[in-house]
C-alpha positions in Angstrom: 95.8 -39.0 93.2 97.9 -38.5 90.3 97.2 -40.9 87.2 100.6 -40.5 85.7 103.9 -40.5 87.2 105.3 -37.8 84.9 102.9 -35.2 86.4 105.3 -35.2 89.4 107.5 -32.7 87.3 104.8 -29.9 87.7 105.2 -29.7 91.3 108.6 -28.1 91.0 107.4 -25.6 88.6 104.5 -24.5 90.6 106.2 -24.3 94.0 109.0 -22.1 92.3 106.1 -19.9 90.8 104.7 -19.4 94.0 107.8 -18.3 95.8 108.5 -16.0 92.5 105.0 -14.4 93.4 105.7 -13.6 96.9 109.0 -12.1 95.7 107.3 -9.9 93.1 104.7 -8.7 95.6 107.7 -7.6 98.1 109.4 -5.9 95.4 106.1 -4.1 94.4 106.0 -2.7 98.1 109.3 -1.2 97.7 108.3 0.6 94.5 105.3 1.8 96.4 107.5 3.1 99.2 109.6 4.8 96.3 106.6 6.7 95.1 104.9 7.5 98.3 108.2 8.6 100.2 111.2 11.0 99.5 114.2 8.4 100.3 117.7 9.4 101.0 120.0 9.5 97.9 122.4 7.1 99.2 119.8 4.6 99.4 118.5 5.0 95.9 122.2 4.8 94.8 122.3 1.0 96.4 119.1 0.0 95.1 117.5 2.3 92.5 113.8 2.4 91.5 114.7 1.3 87.9 116.5 -1.8 89.3 113.4 -2.6 91.4 110.8 -2.2 88.6 113.0 -4.4 86.4 113.0 -7.0 89.2 109.2 -6.6 89.8 108.0 -6.8 86.2 110.4 -9.6 85.3 109.6 -11.9 88.1 106.1 -11.2 87.3 106.7 -12.8 83.8 108.8 -15.5 85.3 106.2 -16.8 87.7 103.4 -16.4 85.1 105.4 -18.5 82.7 106.5 -21.1 85.3 102.9 -21.6 86.2 101.9 -21.8 82.7 104.6 -24.6 82.3 103.6 -26.5 85.3 100.0 -26.3 84.5 100.8 -27.8 81.0 103.0 -30.5 82.2 100.2 -31.4 84.8 97.3 -31.4 82.4 99.2 -33.0 79.4 99.2 -36.5 80.5 95.5 -36.6 81.5 94.4 -34.9 78.4 96.6 -37.1 76.2 96.1 -40.4 78.2 100.0 -40.8 78.3 103.1 -39.9 80.2 105.0 -36.7 79.0 107.3 -37.3 76.3 110.3 -36.7 78.4 110.4 -35.8 81.9 114.2 -35.2 81.6 113.5 -32.6 79.0 111.0 -30.9 81.5 113.7 -31.0 84.4 116.3 -29.6 82.0 114.1 -26.8 80.9 113.1 -25.9 84.3 117.0 -25.7 85.1 117.8 -23.4 82.2 114.9 -21.2 82.8 115.2 -20.8 86.7 118.9 -20.5 86.3 118.4 -17.7 83.6 115.9 -15.8 86.0 118.3 -16.0 89.0 121.1 -14.6 86.7 118.8 -11.8 85.3 118.0 -10.5 88.8 121.6 -10.6 89.9 122.5 -9.0 86.7 120.0 -6.2 87.2 121.5 -5.3 90.7 124.7 -4.7 89.1 123.4 -2.8 86.1 123.3 -5.5 83.4 120.1 -4.6 81.4 119.2 -4.2 77.9 116.9 -1.2 79.1 113.7 -2.1 77.4 110.8 -2.0 79.9 109.6 -5.6 80.6 112.3 -7.0 78.4 115.3 -5.8 80.4 116.9 -9.3 80.2 120.5 -8.8 78.2 120.6 -10.8 74.8 123.0 -13.7 76.2 120.2 -14.5 78.7 117.4 -14.1 76.2 119.0 -16.8 74.2 118.9 -19.1 77.1 115.1 -18.3 77.5 114.9 -19.3 73.9 116.5 -22.6 74.5 114.1 -23.2 77.5 111.0 -22.3 75.2 112.2 -24.6 72.4 112.4 -27.4 75.2 109.2 -26.5 76.3 107.4 -26.7 72.8 109.3 -29.8 71.6 108.2 -31.7 74.8 104.4 -30.4 74.5 104.4 -31.3 70.9 105.7 -34.6 71.2 103.4 -35.7 73.8 100.5 -34.5 71.6 102.0 -36.3 68.5 102.4 -39.5 70.4 98.9 -39.4 71.9 96.3 -41.9 70.3 93.7 -39.4 70.3 93.6 -35.9 69.4 91.6 -32.9 71.0 91.0 -29.1 70.4 92.4 -28.5 74.0 95.9 -30.1 72.8 96.2 -28.1 69.7 95.1 -25.0 71.2 97.6 -25.4 74.2 100.3 -26.4 71.6 99.4 -23.3 69.6 99.6 -21.0 72.6 102.9 -22.1 73.7 104.6 -22.1 70.1 103.0 -18.7 69.7 104.5 -17.3 72.8 107.9 -18.6 71.9 107.7 -17.1 68.5 106.7 -13.9 69.6 109.5 -13.7 72.1 112.1 -13.3 69.4 110.9 -10.0 68.1 111.9 -8.5 71.5 115.5 -9.6 71.4 116.9 -7.5 68.7 117.6 -3.8 69.2 116.7 -1.3 66.7 118.6 2.1 66.4 115.0 3.9 65.3 113.2 3.6 68.7 109.8 3.9 66.5 110.8 0.6 64.9 112.4 -0.9 68.1 108.6 -0.1 69.9 106.9 -1.4 67.0 108.2 -4.8 67.4 108.4 -4.7 71.2 104.6 -4.5 71.2 104.5 -7.6 69.3 105.8 -9.1 72.6 104.2 -7.2 75.0 100.6 -7.0 73.6 100.4 -10.2 71.6 101.8 -12.2 74.7 99.0 -10.8 76.9 96.0 -10.6 74.3 97.2 -13.6 72.0 99.4 -16.1 73.0 98.5 -16.1 76.8 94.9 -16.0 75.9 95.1 -19.2 73.9 96.9 -21.1 77.1 94.3 -19.6 79.4 91.3 -20.8 77.1 93.0 -24.3 76.9 93.6 -24.7 80.6 90.3 -23.4 82.0 88.5 -25.6 79.4 90.2 -28.6 80.5 89.9 -27.9 84.3 86.1 -27.2 83.7 85.7 -30.4 81.8 87.5 -32.2 84.5 85.7 -31.1 87.4 82.3 -30.6 86.5 81.7 -33.6 84.0 80.2 -31.5 81.2 80.3 -32.8 77.9 83.7 -31.9 76.0 81.8 -31.0 72.8 79.8 -28.3 74.8 82.9 -26.7 76.3 84.7 -27.0 73.0 81.9 -25.1 71.1 82.4 -22.2 73.2 86.2 -22.4 73.1 86.1 -21.9 69.3 84.1 -18.9 69.7 85.8 -17.2 72.7 89.3 -18.0 71.0 88.4 -16.8 67.6 87.4 -13.4 68.9 90.4 -13.3 71.5 92.8 -13.5 68.3 90.5 -11.4 66.0 90.3 -8.4 68.4 93.5 -8.9 70.1 95.9 -9.1 67.1 94.2 -6.0 65.2 93.8 -4.3 68.4 97.8 -4.1 69.0 97.4 -1.0 66.9 96.1 1.2 69.6 99.9 1.4 70.7 101.0 2.3 67.2 99.6 5.7 67.0 102.1 6.8 69.8 105.2 5.6 67.5 104.6 7.2 64.3 102.8 4.6 62.6 100.2 5.6 60.0 97.2 7.1 61.2 94.8 4.4 60.1 96.0 2.6 63.2 94.1 5.0 65.5 91.0 3.9 64.0 91.6 0.2 63.7 93.2 0.0 67.0 90.5 1.9 68.7 87.6 -0.1 67.3 89.1 -3.6 67.7 90.4 -2.7 71.3 86.7 -1.9 71.9 85.7 -5.4 70.9 88.1 -6.9 73.3 85.7 -7.3 76.4 83.4 -9.2 74.3 85.1 -12.8 74.3 85.8 -11.9 78.1 82.3 -11.3 78.7 81.5 -14.9 76.8 84.0 -16.5 79.2 82.1 -15.1 82.4 78.7 -16.5 80.6 80.4 -19.7 79.5 81.8 -20.4 83.1 78.3 -19.8 84.8 76.5 -22.0 82.1 79.1 -24.9 83.0 78.9 -24.6 86.6 74.9 -24.9 86.2 75.2 -27.7 84.0 77.7 -29.8 86.1 77.4 -33.5 86.3 79.8 -33.9 89.3 79.4 -32.1 92.7 81.8 -29.5 93.8 84.5 -31.3 95.9 86.4 -28.1 96.7 84.5 -24.9 96.7 87.7 -22.9 96.7 88.4 -24.0 93.4 85.4 -22.7 92.0 85.7 -19.5 93.7 88.9 -19.0 92.0 87.4 -20.0 88.4 84.5 -17.4 88.9 87.0 -14.8 90.2 89.2 -15.0 87.0 86.2 -15.0 84.6 84.8 -11.9 86.5 88.1 -10.2 87.2 89.4 -10.8 83.8 86.2 -9.1 82.3 86.4 -6.1 84.5 90.2 -5.5 84.9 91.3 -6.5 81.4 88.1 -6.0 79.3 86.1 -3.2 80.6 89.0 -1.0 82.0 91.0 -1.8 79.0 88.1 -0.7 76.6 87.8 2.5 78.5 91.5 3.4 78.8 92.4 2.3 75.4 89.8 4.4 73.5 91.6 6.9 71.4 90.2 9.8 72.7 90.8 8.8 76.4 94.2 7.4 75.5 95.3 10.4 74.0 95.5 11.8 77.7 96.1 9.0 80.0 98.9 6.9 77.9 101.7 6.1 80.2 100.0 7.5 83.4 99.1 5.9 86.5 95.9 4.9 84.7 98.0 2.6 82.8 99.3 1.1 85.9 96.1 0.9 87.4 94.9 -1.0 84.3 98.1 -3.3 84.3 97.7 -4.4 87.8 94.0 -5.2 87.5 94.3 -6.9 84.2 97.2 -9.0 85.0 96.0 -10.0 88.6 92.4 -10.8 86.9 93.4 -12.6 83.7 96.6 -14.5 84.6 97.6 -14.4 88.6 94.3 -15.9 89.0 94.5 -18.3 86.1 97.8 -19.7 87.9 96.1 -19.7 91.2 93.1 -21.9 89.5 96.0 -24.1 88.2 97.8 -24.4 91.8 94.6 -25.3 93.5 93.5 -27.9 91.1 97.0 -29.6 90.5 98.7 -29.3 94.0 96.1 -31.2 96.0 96.2 -33.8 93.5 100.2 -33.8 93.8 99.8 -34.4 97.6 97.1 -37.1 97.3 94.4 -35.1 98.7 90.9 -35.3 97.3 89.1 -32.7 99.6 91.2 -30.1 101.3 90.5 -27.7 104.2 90.2 -24.4 102.4 89.6 -22.0 105.4 92.9 -20.3 105.1 92.7 -20.1 101.1 89.3 -18.4 101.3 91.0 -15.7 103.7 94.0 -15.6 101.1 91.6 -15.1 98.3 89.4 -12.7 99.3 92.1 -10.3 101.1 93.9 -10.5 97.6 91.0 -9.5 95.6 89.6 -7.1 97.9 93.2 -5.2 98.2 93.9 -5.4 94.6 90.4 -3.7 93.8 91.3 -0.9 96.1 94.9 -0.8 94.7 93.4 -0.4 91.1 91.2 2.3 92.2 93.7 4.3 94.0 96.2 4.1 91.1 93.2 5.2 88.9 92.6 8.2 91.0 96.3 9.2 91.2 96.1 8.7 87.4 93.1 11.0 86.8 94.9 13.4 88.9 98.2 13.1 87.2 96.5 13.7 83.7 94.9 16.7 84.7 97.7 18.3 86.3 100.4 17.0 83.7 98.7 16.9 80.4 95.8 19.5 80.6 97.3 22.2 83.2 100.8 21.4 81.8 102.1 21.4 85.1 105.7 19.4 85.3 106.0 15.9 86.6 108.0 16.5 89.9 105.3 19.0 90.9 102.4 16.6 89.8 104.2 13.6 91.9 104.1 15.7 95.1 100.3 16.0 94.6 100.1 12.2 94.2 102.1 11.0 97.0 98.9 10.8 99.4 97.6 8.5 97.0 100.7 6.4 96.8 100.8 6.1 100.7 96.9 4.7 100.2 98.3 2.3 97.4 101.2 1.2 99.9 98.6 0.5 102.6 96.6 -1.7 100.4 99.7 -3.3 99.1 100.7 -4.4 102.6 97.3 -6.1 102.9 97.7 -7.9 99.5 101.1 -9.1 100.7 99.4 -10.7 103.8 96.7 -12.3 101.4 99.5 -13.7 99.2 101.5 -15.1 102.2 98.3 -16.8 103.4 97.8 -18.2 100.0 101.3 -19.3 99.4 101.4 -20.7 102.9 98.1 -22.7 102.4 99.2 -24.3 99.1 102.2 -25.4 100.6 100.8 -26.8 103.5 97.3 -28.2 102.0 95.6 -30.5 104.6 92.7 -33.1 104.1 89.4 -31.4 105.4 88.6 -33.0 109.1 86.0 -35.7 109.1 82.8 -34.7 110.9 
């Protein structure tokens, strides 16, 4: 089923990504237990909340990036109509990246951390990540440059991975002035998610839609220009909605608030775009589950990242909710909707082809999809309820955090319940992808 031999390297990336996805969810449940119950101090001394949180968030980033890399290596030969520039570089990159990720997790267990939220990896390991990123950008760039034809999707994918790699550099130095440190910290955290990753998302989804539906390339690329322009236009300036918490000039309050309010617009266009392409398709839908994931990606991206992000980051709202469990609610819904589902779209597009399967039995996968989606919706809502309670008690009534936390513990037990359900959906999905089978005839 694969058309180019070098596409096989993607399988290692995708399968490792799935394993890290499972680990991330498991550690997330441990964090929920920490929130929901008072644990013995001896247990906390062995495996602290801070350590678990670092593993949870960094495995999130790792499995997302592995999915992007694997997806790029699977798609590029098809888009460029040639083999990857170097399979050896792709394997070397995987070895460096995966080895660094393992070293980081072990390091966290022994307190080896830089201390920055989401960027805890120490500088020596940061430099290895940079090496892996440079190998990736070089391999992607050379594959594109040696292609006989050029396309918008190629350049957008290259721009995304290059932008992603450059932004990571701003998170490596540590500034003694914490305001300055967090100013550049947001360049990584916000501009990754609402800049570089959006470029990669747009390129990958556009390619898969063209490949699966047979819709004319010029139609898809026309929408791609509009959506990507709006993503960058709103996302770059929208970074300012974080700046008014770190002593930046007052004008960021308005610039950040206004442009953040516009950020749902390109996501809404993505939903409309996807629906129009489905209606205009020229090929029959061979695997309905893939289309379920594509529509789930568009809708969940719009609601979790777009609408919820718009409400939460309005200056008058964010003044009270910043850093509360409402932020956690938005984070879970946005990351799952925008990027977890993107990776799962890639997995269900690529892995059947890597296994030589045209039409696969999707019954288990359907159960996995709906279990994860429903559980995540309720997890997000429950985090939101806890966040509203926290905001009122802490930031309006001025009650201390410890007392407020006791009032929230019931809601964390509810989160834990839905978290277990989400884990079941995750394991069903991972098992299904590892054991894909052809659909039974008749």
